[in-house]
N, C-alpha and C positions, 0 to 999 in steps of 0.2 A: 690436557690428556697424555696418556703413558706413551714413551718413545724408545724405541731402539737402534742405537748406530743413528740417531738423530732423525729417524724417521717415525713420523706420526703412524700410531698404531692403528687407529679408526680409518684413517686414508687408507692403510693397508686392507683391513676388511671390507670396505666399502667399495674398493676397486675391483676384489677379489668376487664380491657378488656382483658387480657391474661385468666381469668376466665370465664367471660362473652363468650368467645371464643371456651374454652373448653366446656361447655353448648351446644354451637351450634352444636359443633362436634358430643358431646354423645349423647344428644335428639334430635337432629334433624337429623342428616345422620347416626351415625354408629349404636346406638341402639335404633331407633326410634321407629321401631315396637313391636321390644321384652319389650319395656317399656311401651308403651302404653296397649298392650294386657296384661301387667304383672298389672295396674293400673285401666281397666276397662272401658278404652279410645278406641273406633273405629270409623275409619274413614269409608266413601264410597268409591269406588274407583275413582271417579274424586274429593275426598278430601275436597268436598264443604258443607258434612254433617256428624256431628259428633254424635255419642250415647255415652250416659256413664251410668255407673251402679248408681243410688241412693238407699235409705233407701225403697222408695216406689215403684223401678220399672225403668224402663229404660228411660232416657231424651235423646230428639234428638233436633240438634239444626241446621239449615241451614244457612251458610254466618259464619263469624268469630266473629262479633259483637266487642268487648271490647278486645278482646288477643292483640291486638297491644299496646295499651296503657298496660295491665298488664305486657308486655313484656319488654315494656320500664321502668315501674315501679321496675321491677325484676331485673335492674343495680344495685338497691340499695345494694342488698343482696350480691355481690361479692365487693361493693364499701366498706361496713361495713366488710366483713370478709378480705380484704386486709387490712382494718386500723389495725386492730388485730391482723394479722400475724406481720406486720410491727411493732405493739408496741412490740409484744409479741419476736420477731426477737433483736428488741434494748435492750430490758432489758436482753435478754440472752448472747448480745455481738455479735451474730454470722453475719458476713458477708462476707464468702466465699460462694462459689456455693454451693459447696458440703457440707458443714454445713447445708446451709438453704435447701436445698434437703431433707437433713436427719431430720432435724427439722419438715419440713411440713410433712414426711413421719410418723414419730412419733406422732405428733400430732391429723393428720387425724386417726391414727389408735385408738389412746386414748379417743379421743373427736369426731370427725367428724363420724365415720362409726357407733360407739355405739348411736350416736342419728339418724343415719338412721336406724336404728333396728328397731326402736318405732314402723313404719310403719309395719313393717314384723311380729313382735308379735303381735300387735293390730288390724291390718285390719282385716275384717273378710273373705280375701281370701288368706293372709297368702304368697304373691308372692314373690317367691325366684328372679327370673328375674328382675323385678322393685327393689326389694333390691339390688342385684349385681348391676345394674347400677348403682342407686342410690350411694353405697359405693365405685365401681370404680370412678365415677366422683366425690367424696367426695376426694379421695385421690390424683386423678392427679391434681384437681384443688388446693388443700393444699400445693402440691410440687410445681407448676406451679408458683402458687402466690409466695411462698416463695424464689424461687428462681428469679424471676424478681425484687423482695425489696432486692434481695441481690446487686443487682446494684446500689443502691441509698443508700449514707452514712448518 
């Protein structure tokens, strides 16, 4: 299997798919309403019109426009994250499932969750629901990605 910096690229791809799927579950199914309300994005009953808060008031758009392209481009985030997780797993010589899960948990709590806290601290609405959704997504994503990567030497 091809490698980059001794990281198995198939493992990176599969870990990125797992992380992307976690995001779909988190933001699309499980916590969609709490998150959207927390960040100030509101859909009508039909789901075809979106309103969101901006500095100069409320903006409205009907139809989803470019969101499909943004969602596809959003796959680059878990791809880069997976490579980074794989690289650090390799540098620490962690290959067991339990070790990888623990490493993902520690890394998420020491790096990922503090990064998510910027939105809580500096956004004007200081949304705890949005922060908790983001933080829990970060923890589960790091752990899931590391577990998947542990299967690839």
